[in-house]
C-alpha positions as CSV (number, residue, x, y, z in Angstrom):
1,X,0.0,0.0,0.0
2,X,1.3,3.4,-0.8
3,X,2.7,5.7,1.9
4,X,0.2,8.3,0.7
5,X,-2.9,6.2,1.4
6,X,-1.6,5.0,4.7
7,X,-0.9,8.7,5.5
8,X,-4.4,9.7,4.6
9,X,-5.8,6.9,6.8
10,X,-3.5,7.9,9.7
11,X,-4.6,11.5,9.3
12,X,-8.2,10.4,9.6
13,X,-7.3,8.6,12.8
14,X,-5.8,11.7,14.4
15,X,-2.2,11.4,13.2
16,X,-2.2,14.4,11.0
17,X,0.7,16.0,12.9
18,X,3.0,13.2,11.8
19,X,3.0,14.4,8.2
20,X,3.9,18.1,8.5
21,X,6.6,19.4,6.1
22,X,9.4,17.9,8.2
23,X,7.7,14.5,8.4
24,X,7.1,14.5,4.7
25,X,10.7,15.3,4.0
26,X,11.9,12.5,6.3
27,X,9.6,10.0,4.4
28,X,11.0,11.3,1.0
29,X,14.6,10.9,2.2
30,X,14.0,7.4,3.4
31,X,12.2,6.5,0.2
32,X,15.3,7.4,-1.7
33,X,17.6,5.5,0.6
34,X,16.0,3.4,3.5
35,X,19.5,2.8,4.9
36,X,20.3,6.4,5.4
37,X,21.4,7.3,8.9
38,X,19.1,9.2,11.2
39,X,22.0,11.7,11.8
40,X,22.2,12.3,8.0
41,X,18.4,12.8,7.8
42,X,18.5,15.1,10.8
43,X,21.1,17.3,9.1
44,X,18.9,17.5,6.0
45,X,15.7,18.4,7.9
46,X,17.2,20.4,10.8
47,X,16.5,17.9,13.7
48,X,18.7,15.9,16.0
49,X,19.4,12.2,15.3
50,X,17.2,11.4,18.3
51,X,14.3,13.5,17.1
52,X,14.4,11.9,13.7
53,X,14.5,8.4,15.3
54,X,11.4,9.3,17.3
55,X,9.6,10.7,14.3
56,X,10.4,7.6,12.2
57,X,9.2,5.3,15.0
58,X,5.9,7.2,15.3
59,X,5.4,7.1,11.5
60,X,6.0,3.4,11.5
61,X,3.7,2.8,14.5
62,X,0.9,4.9,12.9
63,X,1.2,2.8,9.7
64,X,2.2,5.8,7.6
65,X,5.3,4.0,6.4
66,X,7.4,0.9,6.7
67,X,11.1,0.3,5.9
68,X,11.7,-2.9,4.0
69,X,14.3,-4.5,1.7
70,X,13.1,-4.8,-1.9
71,X,14.6,-7.7,-3.7
72,X,14.9,-8.7,-7.4
73,X,12.8,-11.8,-7.8
74,X,15.0,-13.0,-10.8
75,X,18.1,-12.9,-8.6
76,X,16.3,-15.1,-6.0
77,X,15.2,-17.8,-8.5
78,X,11.7,-16.6,-9.2
79,X,11.8,-16.5,-13.0
80,X,8.0,-16.0,-13.7
81,X,6.1,-13.0,-12.7
82,X,2.6,-12.1,-13.8
83,X,-0.4,-9.9,-13.2
84,X,-3.7,-11.8,-12.9
85,X,-6.9,-10.0,-13.6
86,X,-10.0,-11.7,-11.9
87,X,-13.7,-11.2,-12.5
88,X,-15.6,-12.2,-9.4
89,X,-19.3,-12.7,-8.9
90,X,-20.7,-11.7,-5.5
91,X,-18.7,-10.3,-2.6
92,X,-15.1,-9.5,-3.6
93,X,-13.7,-9.5,-0.1
94,X,-13.5,-13.3,0.2
95,X,-11.5,-13.7,-3.0
96,X,-9.3,-10.8,-2.2
97,X,-8.6,-12.2,1.3
98,X,-7.8,-15.6,-0.1
99,X,-5.4,-14.2,-2.6
100,X,-3.6,-12.2,0.1
101,X,-3.0,-15.4,2.1
102,X,-1.1,-17.0,-0.9
103,X,2.7,-16.8,-0.6
104,X,3.1,-16.4,-4.3
105,X,0.8,-13.4,-4.4
106,X,2.7,-10.2,-3.8
107,X,0.1,-7.5,-4.5
108,X,-3.7,-7.4,-4.5
109,X,-6.0,-4.5,-5.4
110,X,-9.7,-4.3,-5.8
111,X,-10.4,-2.3,-8.9
112,X,-13.1,-0.7,-11.1
113,X,-13.0,-1.6,-14.8
114,X,-12.9,-4.8,-16.7
115,X,-11.4,-6.7,-13.7
116,X,-12.7,-6.8,-10.1
117,X,-9.3,-7.7,-8.6
118,X,-5.7,-7.5,-9.8
119,X,-3.1,-9.8,-8.2
120,X,0.6,-9.8,-8.9
121,X,2.2,-13.2,-8.6
122,X,5.8,-14.3,-8.4
123,X,6.7,-17.9,-9.2
124,X,9.8,-20.0,-9.7
125,X,8.7,-21.1,-13.2
126,X,5.8,-21.7,-15.6
127,X,4.8,-25.0,-13.9
128,X,4.4,-23.2,-10.6
129,X,2.4,-20.4,-12.2
130,X,0.1,-23.0,-14.0
131,X,-0.5,-24.8,-10.8
132,X,-1.2,-21.6,-8.9
133,X,-3.7,-20.4,-11.5
134,X,-5.5,-23.7,-12.2
135,X,-5.7,-25.3,-8.8
136,X,-5.8,-22.4,-6.4
137,X,-6.8,-19.0,-8.0
138,X,-9.4,-20.2,-10.4
139,X,-10.9,-22.5,-7.8
140,X,-11.6,-19.6,-5.4
141,X,-15.4,-19.2,-4.7
142,X,-16.9,-16.5,-7.0
143,X,-14.0,-16.4,-9.5
144,X,-15.7,-16.4,-12.8
145,X,-12.9,-15.5,-15.2
146,X,-9.1,-14.8,-15.0
147,X,-6.7,-13.3,-17.5
148,X,-3.0,-13.6,-17.0
149,X,-0.4,-11.1,-18.1
150,X,3.0,-12.7,-18.0
151,X,5.9,-10.2,-17.5
152,X,8.5,-10.3,-20.3
153,X,10.6,-7.4,-19.0
154,X,10.4,-5.2,-15.9
155,X,10.8,-1.7,-17.3
156,X,10.3,0.4,-14.2
157,X,9.7,-0.3,-10.6
158,X,10.3,2.3,-7.9
159,X,9.0,3.2,-4.5
160,X,10.1,6.9,-4.2
161,X,7.0,8.7,-5.2
162,X,7.3,11.1,-2.4
163,X,4.5,12.5,-0.2
164,X,2.7,14.8,-2.7
């Protein structure tokens, strides 16, 4: 989930003070380099290392952001990635929840348009993808139709969209 949506939710829960201009700049700096030291961030935003550490901890606790390592699936032996579009009859939440519980599924969104749900999957090979699609995803209650878009090349993927 994007930092922006989490921030909007946090603001609605009374966390609006976390994303003042300084808080936004801290998020942006960590988006560009999550390993950056708090002292370095503090110098950039005019706060002490301890103050930055406290701000970051509050942002994490409020669900505004998280700091994670992003890996390259190909380097880890996952040679097949795909986006799966699902059309679902009835309540979408059950299918969405079932997808989120699958280890191979890395991203799930409920959408408007020709698909009700989009799910990104990462598999070791085509056999694993075929098994995932035929035995598990298409078998979910309410799933009426799937369309799979196999990734041939990843042209762009970044997580530094800022705090607009």
